[in-house]
C-alpha positions in Angstrom: -71.4 -46.7 -104.1 -72.1 -44.1 -106.7 -73.5 -45.2 -110.1 -72.9 -44.0 -113.6 -76.3 -43.9 -115.2 -77.4 -42.7 -118.7 -80.8 -40.9 -118.9 -82.4 -40.9 -122.3 -85.2 -38.4 -121.1 -85.8 -36.3 -118.1 -89.4 -35.6 -117.8 -90.8 -32.6 -115.9 -90.5 -33.6 -112.2 -93.5 -31.3 -111.1 -95.6 -32.5 -113.8 -95.1 -36.2 -112.9 -95.9 -35.4 -109.4 -98.8 -33.4 -110.3 -100.3 -36.2 -112.2 -99.9 -38.4 -109.0 -101.4 -35.8 -106.8 -104.2 -33.8 -108.6 -105.2 -31.8 -105.4 -101.6 -30.9 -104.8 -101.2 -33.4 -102.0 -101.1 -37.1 -101.8 -104.3 -37.8 -99.7 -104.1 -41.0 -97.6 -106.2 -42.9 -95.0 -104.2 -44.2 -92.0 -104.7 -47.7 -90.4 -102.7 -48.7 -87.4 -102.6 -52.0 -85.8 -100.9 -51.8 -82.4 -100.1 -55.5 -81.5 -98.3 -56.8 -78.6 -95.2 -57.6 -80.3 -95.1 -55.3 -83.4 -97.1 -52.3 -84.4 -98.1 -52.0 -88.3 -99.4 -49.3 -90.4 -101.0 -49.2 -93.7 -101.8 -45.9 -95.9 -104.5 -46.1 -98.7 -104.9 -43.4 -101.3 -108.5 -42.3 -101.8 -109.0 -44.7 -104.6 -108.2 -47.5 -102.2 -104.8 -48.5 -103.3 -102.0 -49.4 -100.7 -99.3 -46.6 -101.1 -97.2 -47.0 -97.9 -96.7 -49.4 -95.1 -94.6 -49.5 -91.9 -93.8 -51.7 -89.2 -91.7 -51.5 -85.8 -91.4 -53.3 -82.6 -94.3 -52.3 -80.0 -91.6 -51.5 -77.4 -92.6 -50.6 -73.9 -94.1 -47.2 -75.2 -97.1 -47.9 -77.3 -97.5 -44.3 -78.3 -93.9 -44.1 -79.6 -94.5 -47.5 -81.5 -97.7 -46.3 -83.4 -95.8 -43.0 -84.2 -92.8 -44.9 -85.6 -94.9 -47.2 -87.5 -96.9 -44.3 -89.1 -93.7 -42.4 -90.0 -92.4 -45.6 -91.6 -95.5 -45.7 -93.9 -95.2 -42.0 -94.8 -91.6 -42.7 -95.8 -92.8 -45.6 -97.9 -95.3 -43.1 -99.6 -92.7 -40.7 -100.5 -90.6 -43.6 -102.0 -93.7 -44.6 -103.9 -93.8 -41.1 -105.5 -90.1 -41.2 -106.2 -90.6 -44.5 -108.1 -93.3 -42.9 -110.2 -90.9 -40.1 -111.2 -87.9 -42.3 -112.1 -90.1 -44.7 -113.9 -91.2 -42.0 -116.1 -87.5 -41.3 -117.1 -87.0 -44.7 -118.3 -85.4 -48.1 -117.1 -81.9 -46.5 -116.3 -83.3 -44.1 -113.9 -85.7 -46.6 -112.4 -83.0 -48.8 -111.5 -81.9 -46.0 -108.9 -84.9 -46.7 -106.8 -83.6 -49.6 -105.0 -80.2 -48.2 -104.1 -81.6 -44.9 -102.9 -83.9 -46.9 -100.8 -81.2 -48.8 -99.3 -79.0 -45.8 -98.9 -81.8 -44.0 -96.9 -82.2 -47.0 -94.7 -78.4 -46.7 -93.9 -78.6 -43.2 -92.9 -81.6 -44.1 -90.6 -79.5 -46.8 -89.1 -76.3 -44.6 -88.6 -78.6 -42.0 -86.9 -80.0 -44.7 -84.4 -76.5 -46.0 -84.0 -75.4 -42.7 -83.0 -78.2 -42.6 -80.3 -77.2 -45.8 -79.1 -73.5 -44.9 -78.5 -74.7 -41.6 -76.6 -77.0 -43.8 -74.2 -74.1 -46.4 -73.6 -71.7 -43.8 -72.8 -74.1 -42.0 -70.6 -74.8 -45.3 -68.8 -71.1 -45.6 -68.2 -70.7 -42.3 -66.4 -73.2 -43.6 -63.7 -71.7 -44.7 -60.3 -72.8 -48.5 -60.7 -70.2 -49.0 -63.6 -67.4 -46.9 -61.8 -65.7 -50.3 -60.8 -65.4 -51.7 -64.4 -65.4 -48.3 -66.5 -61.7 -48.5 -67.1 -62.2 -51.8 -69.1 -65.8 -51.1 -70.4 -65.5 -47.7 -72.1 -62.8 -48.4 -74.5 -64.4 -51.8 -75.3 -67.8 -50.2 -75.9 -66.3 -47.6 -78.1 -64.3 -50.2 -80.1 -67.4 -52.2 -80.4 -69.6 -49.2 -81.7 -66.7 -48.1 -84.0 -66.7 -51.3 -85.6 -70.5 -51.5 -86.0 -70.3 -48.1 -87.8 -67.5 -49.1 -90.1 -69.4 -52.4 -91.3 -72.8 -50.8 -91.2 -72.9 -50.3 -95.1 -72.7 -54.1 -95.5 -76.3 -54.4 -93.9 -77.6 -52.3 -96.7 -77.6 -52.4 -100.5 -78.6 -54.8 -103.1 -78.0 -58.4 -102.0 -77.2 -57.3 -98.5 -79.6 -60.3 -97.3 -80.2 -58.8 -93.9 -82.6 -61.0 -91.7 -84.4 -58.0 -90.2 -85.4 -54.5 -90.9 -85.6 -53.7 -87.1 -82.8 -51.5 -85.5 -82.8 -53.6 -82.4 -82.1 -56.9 -84.1 -79.5 -55.6 -86.6 -77.7 -53.7 -84.0 -77.9 -56.3 -81.5 -76.5 -59.0 -83.6 -73.6 -56.8 -84.6 -73.0 -55.5 -81.0 -73.0 -59.2 -79.6 -70.7 -60.4 -82.3 -68.3 -57.6 -81.9 -68.2 -57.8 -78.1 -67.7 -61.6 -78.2 -64.8 -61.1 -80.6 -63.3 -58.5 -78.3 -63.8 -60.4 -75.1 -62.2 -63.6 -76.6 -59.0 -61.9 -77.2 -56.5 -63.2 -74.7 -55.6 -60.9 -72.0 -58.2 -58.3 -73.2 -60.0 -58.2 -69.7 -63.1 -57.2 -71.2 -66.1 -58.5 -69.1 -68.3 -59.9 -71.9 -71.7 -60.2 -69.8 -71.3 -56.4 -68.4 -70.5 -55.2 -72.1 -73.6 -56.8 -73.5 -75.5 -55.6 -70.4 -74.7 -52.1 -71.5 -76.5 -52.7 -74.8 -79.5 -54.5 -73.4 -80.1 -51.4 -71.1 -79.4 -48.8 -73.6 -81.6 -50.4 -76.3 -84.7 -49.7 -74.2 -84.1 -46.0 -74.0 -83.3 -45.8 -77.6 -86.4 -47.6 -78.8 -88.6 -45.5 -76.6 -87.2 -42.1 -77.9 -88.8 -40.8 -81.0 -86.3 -38.7 -82.9 -87.8 -36.2 -85.4 -86.3 -36.5 -88.9 -86.8 -34.6 -92.1 -87.4 -37.1 -95.2 -86.1 -34.5 -97.7 -82.7 -34.0 -95.7 -82.2 -37.7 -95.1 -83.0 -38.6 -98.8 -80.5 -35.9 -100.0 -78.0 -37.4 -97.7 -78.6 -41.0 -99.1 -78.4 -39.5 -102.5 -75.0 -38.5 -102.1 -74.1 -42.2 -101.9 -76.1 -43.2 -105.0 -76.7 -40.6 -107.6 -74.7 -40.9 -110.7 -71.9 -38.6 -111.6 -72.1 -36.9 -114.9 -74.9 -36.6 -117.4 -78.3 -35.5 -116.0 -77.2 -35.6 -112.2 -78.7 -32.2 -111.6 -82.2 -33.6 -112.8 -81.9 -36.5 -110.4 -81.2 -34.3 -107.6 -84.2 -32.1 -108.5 -86.3 -35.3 -108.2 -85.0 -35.9 -104.5 -85.7 -32.4 -103.5 -89.3 -32.2 -105.1 -90.3 -35.7 -103.4 -89.0 -34.6 -100.2 -91.1 -31.6 -100.1 -94.2 -33.2 -101.6 -97.2 -32.8 -99.2 -99.1 -35.7 -97.8 -102.4 -35.2 -96.4 -103.8 -37.7 -93.8 -107.5 -37.5 -94.3 -108.9 -40.4 -92.1 -107.5 -42.8 -89.6 -108.6 -46.0 -87.8 -106.6 -47.9 -85.1 -107.1 -51.5 -84.0 -105.0 -54.3 -82.3 -104.4 -55.7 -79.0 -103.3 -52.2 -77.6 -105.9 -50.1 -79.4 -107.2 -48.7 -76.5 -103.9 -47.0 -75.8 -103.8 -45.2 -79.2 -104.3 -41.4 -79.2 -107.4 -41.9 -81.1 -110.9 -40.7 -80.6 -112.9 -43.8 -79.4 -115.2 -43.7 -82.7 -112.0 -44.2 -84.9 -111.1 -47.4 -82.9 -112.2 -50.7 -84.4 -112.1 -54.4 -83.2 -109.1 -56.3 -84.5 -111.6 -59.1 -85.2 -113.3 -56.9 -87.8 -110.1 -55.3 -89.2 -108.4 -58.8 -89.6 -111.5 -60.4 -91.4 -111.7 -57.4 -93.8 -108.0 -57.1 -94.5 -107.8 -60.8 -95.4 -110.9 -60.6 -97.6 -109.4 -57.8 -99.5 -106.2 -59.6 -100.5 -108.1 -62.8 -100.9 -111.6 -62.1 -101.8 -112.6 -65.8 -101.6 -111.8 -66.0 -97.9 -114.6 -67.4 -95.8 -112.4 -68.6 -92.8 -109.5 -66.6 -91.1 -107.1 -67.6 -88.5 -104.9 -64.7 -87.0 -102.0 -65.8 -84.6 -100.6 -62.7 -83.1 -98.2 -61.9 -80.3 -100.7 -62.4 -77.6 -103.8 -64.0 -79.0 -105.2 -66.4 -81.5 -108.5 -65.7 -83.3 -110.6 -67.8 -85.6 -112.9 -65.7 -87.7 -115.8 -66.6 -90.2 -116.5 -63.9 -92.8 -119.2 -63.6 -95.5 -118.7 -63.0 -99.2 -118.3 -59.1 -98.4 -115.7 -59.6 -95.7 -118.0 -59.0 -93.0 -117.4 -61.0 -89.8 -120.3 -63.5 -89.1 -118.6 -65.2 -86.0 -115.2 -65.7 -84.1 -113.6 -67.3 -81.5 -110.4 -66.2 -79.3 -108.0 -67.9 -76.9 -108.4 -67.2 -73.4 -106.0 -64.7 -71.8 -103.1 -67.2 -71.7 -100.6 -66.4 -74.4 -99.9 -70.3 -74.9 -99.7 -71.1 -78.7 -99.2 -67.4 -79.6 -96.1 -65.4 -81.0 -95.1 -64.5 -77.5 -94.9 -68.1 -76.6 -92.6 -68.9 -79.6 -90.6 -65.9 -78.7 -90.0 -67.2 -75.1 -89.0 -70.7 -76.8 -86.5 -68.8 -79.1 -85.0 -66.9 -75.9 -84.4 -70.3 -74.0 -82.8 -71.6 -77.1 -80.7 -68.4 -77.7 -82.1 -68.0 -81.2 -83.7 -65.3 -83.2 -87.5 -65.8 -83.4 -87.0 -66.0 -87.2 -84.7 -69.1 -86.8 -87.2 -71.3 -85.1 -89.2 -72.3 -88.3 -86.4 -73.2 -90.4 -84.8 -75.2 -87.6 -88.0 -77.1 -87.0 -88.1 -77.9 -90.7 -85.0 -80.0 -90.3 -86.7 -82.2 -87.7 -86.4 -86.1 -88.1 -89.6 -86.7 -86.0 -92.0 -84.6 -84.0 -91.5 -84.9 -80.2 -94.7 -85.0 -78.3 -94.9 -82.0 -76.1 -97.0 -82.1 -73.2 -97.4 -78.5 -72.3 -98.0 -75.4 -74.4 -98.1 -73.2 -71.2 -95.6 -70.5 -71.5 -94.9 -70.7 -67.7 -93.9 -74.4 -68.0 -92.6 -74.8 -71.6 -89.1 -73.7 -70.6 -88.7 -76.4 -67.9 -90.0 -79.2 -70.3 -87.8 -77.9 -73.0 -84.8 -77.9 -70.8 -85.7 -81.5 -69.5 -86.0 -82.9 -73.1 -82.8 -81.3 -74.1 -80.9 -82.8 -71.1 -82.3 -86.2 -72.2 -80.5 -85.8 -75.6 -83.4 -85.2 -77.8 -82.6 -82.9 -80.7 -83.6 -79.2 -80.7 -85.2 -79.7 -84.3 -87.5 -82.5 -83.0 -88.6 -80.6 -80.0 -89.3 -77.6 -81.9 -91.4 -79.6 -84.4 -93.4 -81.1 -81.6 -93.9 -77.6 -80.3 -95.3 -76.2 -83.5 -97.7 -79.1 -83.8 -99.0 -78.4 -80.3 -99.4 -74.6 -81.2 -101.4 -75.4 -84.3 -103.5 -78.1 -82.7 -104.7 -75.3 -80.3 -105.5 -73.1 -83.2 -107.5 -75.7 -84.9 -109.4 -76.1 -81.8 -110.2 -72.4 -81.9 -111.2 -72.7 -85.7 -113.4 -75.5 -84.8 -115.3 -73.5 -82.2 -115.6 -70.6 -84.5 -117.4 -72.8 -87.3 -114.7 -74.9 -88.8 -113.0 -74.0 -92.0 -114.8 -73.1 -95.2 -112.9 -72.8 -98.5 -111.0 -70.4 -98.8 -109.0 -70.3 -95.6 -106.6 -67.4 -94.9 -103.8 -67.5 -92.2 -102.8 -64.0 -91.0 -100.5 -62.5 -88.4 -96.9 -62.5 -87.7 -96.7 -66.4 -87.2 -97.9 -66.8 -90.7 -94.2 -65.8 -91.4 -92.9 -69.2 -89.6 -92.7 -71.7 -92.3 -93.0 -74.7 -90.1 -96.1 -73.2 -88.7 -97.6 -73.0 -92.2 -96.4 -76.4 -93.0 -98.1 -78.0 -89.9 -101.3 -75.9 -90.4 -101.5 -77.1 -93.9 -101.2 -80.8 -93.0 -103.8 -80.4 -90.1 -106.2 -78.8 -92.3 -106.0 -81.5 -95.1 -106.3 -84.1 -92.4 -109.4 -82.6 -90.7 -111.2 -80.7 -93.6 -109.9 -82.5 -96.8 -107.5 -82.0 -99.4 -109.7 -79.4 -101.4 -109.5 -76.6 -98.9 -107.2 -73.6 -100.2 -105.0 -72.2 -97.5 -104.1 -68.7 -98.4 -100.9 -67.2 -97.0 -99.3 -63.8 -98.1 -96.0 -62.2 -97.4 -97.7 -59.2 -96.0 -100.2 -61.2 -93.8 -98.7 -59.5 -90.7 -100.3 -56.2 -92.1 -103.7 -57.6 -92.5 -105.2 -55.8 -89.5 -103.7 -52.6 -90.4 -105.2 -52.9 -93.9 -108.7 -53.6 -92.5 -108.4 -50.5 -90.2 -107.3 -48.4 -93.1 -110.1 -49.6 -95.3 -112.5 -48.6 -92.4 -110.7 -45.2 -92.4 -111.5 -44.9 -96.2 -115.0 -45.5 -95.5 -115.0 -42.8 -93.1 -113.4 -40.5 -95.4 -116.0 -41.1 -98.2 -118.7 -40.6 -95.7 -117.3 -37.2 -94.7 -116.1 -38.4 -91.3 -112.4 -38.1 -91.7 -111.8 -35.7 -88.6 -108.4 -34.5 -87.3 -105.4 -36.7 -87.3 -104.5 -37.7 -83.5 -101.8 -36.2 -81.7 -98.9 -38.8 -82.2 -95.7 -38.8 -80.0 -93.4 -36.1 -81.4 -89.7 -36.3 -81.8 
């Protein structure tokens, strides 16, 4: 994996970092959006530029989720600094930025895979697995060994992985290897029990926050990537200097569905309505209407020309029509959540769906499948039903004014976006601009970080909360 790179110049590393951090540290404000499904973090520098972002599953432990998302964002800040130094050395050095990032991700994955192995082997020692231990233990170890051997294929340029979450990557690999092993004639491997070990172990792995030293991990990653020969010592100096650079978190704001559980003082917690409205307006300054569909709720928000919320409407406590509902449908079909939209786009027609209630949707889905209706057509109808509910909420909030911005995790579902565009055009005319963004899931965290920046400029920075410690 090592690369031979010719460097035509080797700028002074400390000088480049000093230019990026005149005060001796990268000062950032922290915004955390603790959602029911994912937790996001955005870091802004004191000029208001986005310098880092992080995302993780919200897990069953919200405090750990907030800490992991923040750590991901801090890691992104360091890679931003790394990019600046490599850029100063010319194109050849700059081309190392992506391989170094991917090698770093591989090191993280291997660390989490080791934790998964430890947890699974620990479970096998418990009395409940005694009757099947002789078959399960060698099978589990074989699966984990194969996962470790093939891990590098998930990372690197062109790897094309479908997720950056360890749960998703490891889960897909574990199930595939377990199935292959169980299908070997005469293996005697109980597939369901083998997969059950993963399902139980991943819960503990996800709620355990492991401390990590960015500098140490980056140096380990660099061993896979750094070129041999000319100027290699300068590049190693870059890695060490970036790893030891100081990041000062000067202010913070929390928001989101689980904001009340964040370890933040109450004065640093803001409504997710305000944060989503402000974040959407930051990315699309012409925004006047915002639709946010998250894991647990849907929000229709009206903002003025300064991004200040003027009115809003939300769904009731039922999760129908939200990301959690789509997740339930994905589970019923044994699909990944990211697969629903692309599959629905293949529909030949839209089946009329009578219920978007999470409780009854599974039964209706199974009934329609039993009648021979195509999954694609049923999913197309489900997406339309969800977006019709969203349109009703938007109407109650004040309708849609140009420009209209769609935010939240469901914004990454291509079928949801397609149906929404069609409904907006039908209801409000073809001239409405519908904005979507690849980072729309971060809009709430962005708005929170902007409020934190306001606090910093007003001298209300405060002390960073006590996050979960590794």
